[in-house]
C-alpha positions in Angstrom: -54.1 -87.0 51.3 -53.8 -83.6 49.5 -51.4 -81.2 51.2 -52.1 -77.5 50.5 -49.7 -74.7 51.4 -51.1 -71.2 52.1 -49.4 -67.9 51.5 -51.2 -64.6 51.5 -51.6 -60.9 52.0 -52.4 -59.7 55.5 -55.0 -57.2 54.1 -58.1 -59.5 53.8 -60.4 -57.3 55.8 -64.0 -57.8 54.9 -63.1 -60.9 52.9 -61.9 -62.8 55.9 -65.1 -64.8 56.0 -64.5 -66.1 52.5 -61.0 -67.1 53.5 -62.4 -69.0 56.4 -64.9 -70.7 54.0 -62.1 -71.7 51.6 -59.9 -73.2 54.2 -62.8 -74.8 55.9 -63.9 -76.4 52.6 -60.4 -77.8 51.9 -60.2 -79.2 55.4 -63.6 -80.9 55.0 -62.2 -82.6 51.9 -59.4 -84.0 54.0 -56.7 -81.7 52.9 -53.8 -80.9 55.2 -52.8 -77.3 55.4 -49.3 -75.8 55.6 -49.3 -72.0 56.3 -46.7 -69.3 56.3 -46.4 -68.1 59.8 -47.3 -64.5 59.1 -50.5 -65.5 57.4 -51.4 -68.0 60.2 -50.8 -65.3 62.9 -52.9 -62.8 61.0 -55.8 -65.2 60.6 -55.6 -66.1 64.3 -56.0 -62.4 65.1 -58.8 -61.8 62.5 -60.7 -64.9 63.4 -60.6 -65.2 67.2 -62.9 -68.2 67.1 -60.6 -71.1 68.1 -63.0 -73.6 66.5 -62.1 -72.3 63.0 -58.5 -73.3 63.5 -59.3 -76.7 64.9 -61.5 -77.3 61.8 -58.8 -76.2 59.4 -56.5 -79.2 59.9 -53.4 -77.0 60.0 -50.6 -79.5 60.6 -47.5 -77.2 60.0 -46.7 -73.5 60.1 -43.5 -72.2 58.6 -41.9 -68.9 57.5 -39.1 -70.6 55.6 -39.0 -72.4 52.2 -38.5 -75.8 54.0 -41.9 -77.2 53.4 -43.5 -79.5 50.9 -47.0 -79.6 49.4 -49.0 -80.7 46.4 -50.5 -77.2 45.7 -49.8 -73.7 47.0 -52.5 -71.1 47.4 -51.7 -67.4 47.0 -54.3 -65.2 48.6 -53.9 -61.6 47.4 -53.0 -59.8 44.2 -50.2 -60.0 41.7 -47.6 -58.8 44.3 -48.6 -61.6 46.7 -48.3 -64.1 43.9 -44.7 -62.9 43.2 -43.8 -63.3 46.9 -45.5 -66.7 46.9 -43.3 -67.8 44.0 -40.2 -66.7 45.9 -41.5 -68.8 48.9 -41.9 -71.8 46.7 -38.6 -71.3 45.0 -37.3 -74.2 42.9 -39.8 -76.7 44.2 -42.0 -76.2 41.1 -45.2 -76.8 43.2 -48.2 -75.5 41.2 -49.5 -72.2 42.6 -53.1 -71.0 42.4 -53.6 -67.3 42.6 -56.8 -66.3 44.3 -57.4 -62.6 43.8 -58.4 -60.6 46.9 -56.9 -57.3 45.6 -57.7 -55.1 42.6 -56.7 -56.0 39.0 -55.0 -59.3 39.6 -53.8 -60.0 36.1 -51.8 -63.0 37.2 -54.5 -64.3 39.7 -57.1 -66.1 37.6 -59.5 -67.0 40.4 -61.7 -64.9 42.7 -62.2 -65.6 46.4 -66.0 -65.3 46.0 -65.8 -68.7 44.1 -64.4 -70.5 47.2 -66.6 -73.5 46.8 -65.7 -74.0 43.2 -62.0 -73.6 43.9 -62.2 -76.3 46.6 -63.8 -78.7 44.1 -61.4 -78.0 41.2 -58.4 -78.3 43.5 -59.6 -81.6 45.0 -60.5 -83.0 41.6 -57.5 -81.6 39.9 -59.7 -80.0 37.3 -57.3 -77.2 36.1 -54.5 -76.4 33.7 -50.9 -75.6 34.6 -48.9 -73.0 32.8 -45.1 -73.1 33.0 -43.5 -69.7 33.5 -39.8 -68.9 33.0 -37.8 -66.9 35.5 -34.7 -64.7 35.2 -31.7 -65.8 37.3 -29.8 -62.8 38.6 -26.2 -62.9 39.8 -23.4 -60.4 40.2 -20.1 -61.0 38.4 -17.0 -61.2 40.6 -19.1 -61.3 43.7 -17.2 -63.3 46.3 -20.4 -64.5 48.0 -22.9 -66.8 46.3 -25.3 -63.9 45.5 -28.1 -65.2 43.4 -31.8 -64.1 43.0 -34.7 -65.0 40.8 -37.3 -62.9 39.1 -40.7 -64.1 37.9 -41.7 -60.6 36.7 -38.6 -58.5 36.0 -35.3 -57.0 37.0 -35.1 -53.2 36.8 -32.0 -51.0 37.0 -32.5 -47.5 38.5 -30.6 -44.4 39.2 -30.0 -43.7 42.9 -30.5 -40.5 44.8 -29.8 -38.2 41.8 -31.7 -36.5 39.0 -29.0 -37.6 36.5 -29.6 -40.5 34.2 -27.7 -43.8 34.3 -25.7 -45.4 31.6 -26.3 -49.1 31.3 -24.0 -51.1 29.0 -25.7 -54.3 27.8 -23.8 -57.3 26.4 -25.8 -60.1 24.9 -24.1 -63.6 24.6 -20.7 -61.9 25.0 -21.5 -59.4 22.2 -22.0 -55.6 22.8 -25.7 -54.8 22.3 -26.2 -51.1 23.3 -25.4 -48.5 26.0 -28.7 -47.3 27.3 -28.8 -43.6 28.5 -32.0 -43.5 30.5 -33.6 -43.2 33.9 -33.3 -47.0 34.1 -33.7 -50.3 32.3 -36.1 -53.2 32.6 -35.6 -56.8 31.6 -38.9 -58.6 31.9 -40.1 -62.2 31.5 -43.3 -62.9 29.5 -45.1 -63.0 32.9 -43.8 -59.5 33.8 -44.5 -58.0 30.3 -47.9 -56.8 31.5 -46.4 -55.1 34.5 -43.7 -52.4 34.7 -42.6 -53.2 31.2 -46.0 -52.4 29.8 -46.1 -49.1 31.7 -43.0 -47.8 29.9 -44.2 -48.8 26.5 -42.8 -52.3 26.2 -44.7 -55.1 24.3 -47.0 -57.7 25.9 -45.6 -61.2 25.5 -47.7 -64.4 25.6 -46.9 -65.9 29.1 -45.4 -69.1 27.7 -43.3 -67.4 24.9 -39.6 -68.4 25.0 -38.5 -64.7 25.2 -37.4 -61.9 27.5 -37.9 -58.2 26.7 -35.5 -55.3 27.3 -37.2 -51.9 27.8 -35.5 -48.6 28.7 -37.2 -46.2 31.2 -37.4 -42.7 29.8 -34.6 -43.2 27.3 -32.6 -40.1 26.3 -32.4 -41.2 22.7 -35.0 -42.0 20.1 -32.9 -45.0 18.9 -33.5 -46.8 22.2 -36.6 -48.9 21.8 -37.9 -52.0 23.6 -36.3 -55.2 22.3 -37.5 -58.8 22.5 -34.8 -61.4 22.8 -34.6 -65.2 23.1 -34.7 -66.5 26.7 -31.7 -68.7 25.8 -29.6 -65.6 25.6 -27.5 -64.3 28.5 -27.2 -60.6 29.4 -24.5 -58.6 31.3 -25.6 -55.2 32.5 -22.9 -52.7 33.7 -24.2 -49.5 35.1 -22.4 -46.2 35.6 -23.7 -42.9 37.0 -22.7 -39.7 38.7 -23.7 -41.3 41.9 -21.5 -43.8 43.7 -24.3 -46.4 43.7 -27.3 -47.5 41.8 -30.3 -49.7 42.5 -31.7 -52.9 41.1 -35.2 -54.1 41.8 -36.0 -57.8 41.5 -39.7 -58.4 41.5 -40.1 -55.3 43.6 -37.3 -55.9 46.1 -34.5 -53.4 45.9 -30.8 -53.8 46.3 -28.1 -51.1 46.2 -24.9 -51.8 44.2 -21.7 -49.8 43.6 -21.5 -48.3 40.1 -19.5 -50.4 37.7 -20.9 -53.6 39.1 -21.9 -56.1 36.4 -25.2 -57.9 36.8 -25.5 -61.2 34.9 -29.0 -62.4 33.7 -29.9 -65.7 32.3 -32.9 -68.1 32.2 -33.4 -69.8 35.6 -32.9 -73.6 35.8 -36.4 -74.0 37.2 -39.9 -72.8 36.4 -42.9 -71.4 38.2 -46.1 -73.4 37.6 -49.3 -71.4 37.6 -52.7 -73.0 37.9 -55.3 -71.8 35.5 -59.0 -72.7 34.9 -59.6 -75.4 32.3 -61.1 -73.0 29.9 -58.3 -70.4 30.3 -56.7 -68.7 27.3 -54.5 -65.7 26.8 -56.9 -63.8 24.7 -59.7 -63.9 27.3 -57.2 -62.7 30.0 -56.4 -59.7 27.8 -60.0 -58.9 27.3 -61.1 -59.4 30.9 -58.1 -57.8 32.7 -56.9 -55.1 30.2 -60.1 -54.5 28.2 -58.1 -55.4 25.1 -59.5 -54.1 21.9 -62.3 -52.1 23.4 -63.1 -48.7 22.0 
């Protein structure tokens, strides 16, 4: 029996009927459903018909990462998919992103195709792309502080108009000191996000690279740089403020200035489900209107 875990945005609104159709279709195929508790409670509120839940075959509800499944559904946009990846963690369960938001560059499927999605999941008619993550740790931190980024880690100034100074060391060799409003280190998955908006390059999602891009650099010699994902980075930030911020896939943390953040390739991957006919060029054309005049 196929077990499908469900994580999603609680902003489905007018698309709630399609969500019901999708989950009903999976249940009719004999799939068991595991839901994140916030999504489950939201759907209970939006669909007061108790019969829907009885038909869904939901056998477990959890808000933790202590679950198992064959496939994970992410209902929402790119931000929801990032949170879904955090929920899945190092289990490497394939995630299918079903777009119910706006652009949805990372979400290759549309909720309006609910019936087709049910069939392709049940028949396993899809491709799986393996995406690298960045492991983030803090040097000399007494606790076991470790986070993972599927998109990017960004360093920001905190509560000041002044720039920050970020000293970057690559594989124990000094790389550069970035004088800027901040610094982004992005995965290939995240290259089409914040990195792209500050002028960084787009990387093919499966490329074995990371990209370093300054935010509003205060020097013309500071340009985006593509590095091997086998390299390790140490970032030490100073500022006129006593603290600075780092953002890991959109979640922010405040650190004392002088703290060194260590970045390396994570020991696990995130597996993203794509249509069988998926290719990177089509994604650029469809989502970013690539090459249009």
